[in-house]
C-alpha positions in Angstrom: -16.9 100.7 26.9 -14.5 99.0 29.3 -11.7 96.8 27.8 -11.3 93.2 28.7 -8.2 94.1 30.6 -10.1 96.6 32.8 -12.9 94.1 33.3 -10.4 91.4 34.3 -8.9 93.7 36.9 -12.3 94.4 38.3 -13.1 90.7 38.4 -9.7 90.0 40.1 -10.4 92.6 42.7 -14.0 91.5 43.4 -13.1 87.8 43.7 -10.1 88.4 45.9 -12.4 89.5 48.7 -14.3 86.2 48.8 -13.7 83.3 51.2 -14.4 79.6 50.5 -14.9 77.7 53.8 -13.7 74.1 53.4 -11.6 74.8 50.4 -8.0 74.9 51.6 -6.3 76.1 48.4 -7.6 78.9 46.1 -5.3 80.0 43.2 -5.9 83.3 41.5 -4.0 83.3 38.1 -5.3 86.8 37.2 -3.0 87.9 40.0 0.2 85.8 39.9 0.0 85.1 36.1 -1.2 88.6 35.2 1.7 89.3 32.9 0.6 86.6 30.5 -3.1 86.9 31.2 -3.1 90.6 30.4 -1.0 90.0 27.3 -3.6 87.5 26.1 -6.4 90.0 26.7 -4.6 92.9 25.0 -3.3 90.9 22.0 -6.4 89.0 21.1 -9.3 90.4 23.1 -9.9 93.8 21.3 -12.6 94.5 18.8 -15.9 92.8 18.0 -15.9 88.9 17.9 -18.4 86.8 16.0 -18.1 84.0 18.7 -17.3 84.0 22.4 -16.5 80.6 23.9 -16.9 80.3 27.6 -15.1 77.7 29.8 -15.7 77.0 33.5 -12.6 77.8 35.5 -8.9 77.3 35.5 -7.3 73.9 35.5 -4.1 73.2 37.5 -1.9 72.7 34.3 -3.6 75.2 32.0 -4.9 78.6 33.1 -3.6 77.8 36.6 -0.1 78.0 35.1 -0.4 80.6 32.3 -3.4 82.8 33.1 -5.0 81.9 29.7 -8.2 79.9 29.5 -7.5 76.3 28.6 -3.9 77.5 28.7 -1.9 74.5 27.7 1.7 75.8 27.8 2.7 74.7 24.3 -0.2 76.6 22.7 0.2 79.7 24.8 3.9 79.9 24.1 4.3 78.6 20.6 0.9 79.4 18.9 -0.3 82.5 20.7 3.3 83.7 21.1 2.7 85.0 24.6 5.3 85.4 27.4 5.6 86.9 30.8 6.6 86.5 34.4 4.6 84.2 36.7 5.0 84.5 40.4 3.3 82.3 43.1 -0.2 81.9 44.6 -0.7 83.1 48.1 -0.8 79.5 49.4 0.1 76.7 47.1 -0.4 72.9 47.4 2.9 71.0 47.3 1.5 68.7 44.6 0.4 71.6 42.5 3.3 74.0 42.1 3.2 76.9 39.7 6.0 77.1 37.2 4.3 79.1 34.5 5.6 78.5 31.0 8.1 76.0 32.4 5.3 73.6 33.4 5.9 70.2 31.8 2.5 68.8 32.6 0.0 68.8 29.7 -3.5 70.4 30.1 -5.5 67.9 28.2 -8.6 70.1 27.8 -6.5 72.9 26.5 -4.5 70.6 24.2 -7.8 69.4 22.6 -9.5 72.8 22.4 -6.6 74.8 21.1 -5.4 71.9 19.0 -8.7 71.9 17.1 -8.6 75.6 16.3 -4.9 75.8 15.6 -5.1 73.0 13.1 -7.5 75.3 11.1 -5.6 78.5 11.8 -1.8 78.1 11.8 -1.6 81.8 12.8 -3.4 82.4 16.0 -4.5 85.9 14.9 -6.8 84.5 12.2 -8.8 82.6 14.8 -8.9 85.5 17.3 -10.0 87.8 14.6 -13.3 86.0 14.7 -13.5 84.5 18.2 -12.3 84.7 21.8 -12.2 82.3 24.7 -12.9 83.3 28.3 -13.5 81.4 31.6 -16.6 82.1 33.6 -14.7 81.8 36.9 -11.1 83.1 37.3 -10.3 81.0 40.4 -8.8 77.5 40.7 -9.9 75.5 43.7 -8.0 72.5 45.2 -8.9 70.1 47.9 -6.6 68.8 50.7 -5.1 66.2 48.4 -4.6 68.6 45.5 -7.6 67.4 43.6 -9.3 69.9 41.4 -12.7 71.3 42.7 -15.0 72.7 40.1 -17.2 75.7 41.1 -20.4 73.6 41.1 -18.9 71.6 44.0 -18.4 74.7 46.2 -20.5 75.3 49.4 -23.7 77.0 48.2 -23.4 80.3 50.1 -19.8 80.9 48.8 -20.8 79.7 45.3 -23.7 82.2 45.2 -21.5 85.1 45.9 -18.9 84.0 43.4 -21.5 83.4 40.6 -23.0 86.8 41.2 -19.7 88.5 40.5 -18.9 86.2 37.6 -22.3 86.8 36.0 -21.7 90.5 36.0 -18.3 90.1 34.5 -19.7 87.9 31.8 -22.4 90.4 30.9 -19.8 93.1 30.6 -17.5 91.0 28.6 -20.3 90.2 26.2 -21.1 93.9 25.9 -17.4 94.6 25.1 -17.1 91.9 22.5 -20.5 92.1 20.8 -20.6 88.5 19.7 -23.3 87.1 17.5 -22.9 83.7 19.3 -22.0 82.7 22.9 -21.0 79.1 23.3 -20.6 77.3 26.6 -17.8 74.8 26.6 -19.6 72.1 28.7 -22.8 72.1 30.5 -21.9 74.3 33.5 -20.8 77.2 31.3 -23.8 76.8 29.0 -26.1 76.9 32.0 -24.5 80.2 33.2 -24.9 81.7 29.7 -28.6 80.7 29.6 -29.3 82.1 33.1 -28.3 85.6 31.8 -31.3 85.5 29.3 -29.3 87.5 26.8 -31.1 89.6 24.1 -30.0 89.6 20.5 -27.3 86.9 21.1 -27.5 83.3 20.0 -26.3 80.8 22.5 -25.3 77.1 22.4 -22.8 74.6 23.7 -20.0 72.4 22.6 -18.8 69.4 24.6 -16.2 69.9 27.2 -12.8 68.4 26.3 -11.9 67.3 29.8 -10.6 63.7 30.1 -12.7 63.5 33.3 -15.7 63.3 30.9 -15.8 59.7 29.5 -17.6 60.9 26.3 -14.8 63.5 25.6 -12.3 60.6 25.4 -14.2 59.2 22.4 -13.4 61.5 19.4 -13.9 64.8 21.1 -12.7 66.5 17.9 -15.5 65.0 15.9 -18.1 65.9 18.5 -16.9 69.5 18.7 -16.9 69.9 14.9 -20.5 68.6 14.8 -21.6 70.9 17.6 -20.0 73.9 15.9 -21.7 73.0 12.6 -25.1 72.7 14.4 -24.8 76.2 15.9 -23.6 77.7 12.6 -20.0 78.2 13.8 -18.2 75.8 11.4 -16.4 78.9 9.9 -14.1 78.7 13.0 -12.7 75.5 11.4 -11.8 76.9 8.0 
């Protein structure tokens, strides 16, 4: 069975060959932030997990900086205790520089997600003994102004090629981790999980913590806790 590190390398290679017409900036943190990303996968991604949580794709101040899903710098550095060299994307938007663990901008989605789990698990290893977090798509897309473009906004032909690759990676990651439960963080990730029609795996969703979602700005912690309880994953909070 391939490790998550091997699978991530294959995902990186496959997605590097894609083109995205009309999208001027495509960042690949599994390339320029591989030092930290691989450390995350090696340190916390081995063995069977009871729960796999799946996000959509990197944000400019989270995984875009650190290579870790929802990778708010303070949690990657201080809670996960990860470190490593970060280089630069092939072409960077001047408003979205990559500074790695020196980034001073907060990734709100990551601050909320990892804040929820770290409050229950002061040591990151006790959370990751039971669960793991991946992103469905490894690429960050930016428009001409530096605005974040989510995968569902990509041109359909390019999106179809990307999703075929990401679907295969997700299947293989699930096989490697053998989770009892796979949860989409937000509707897009949940829809991609459901489209795989997995056997012998329970699926569900938790609300996305992005501040772009008005509902997430109204007690996201409470919403997430209720959602985890409904799918039988409240053990992640104790």
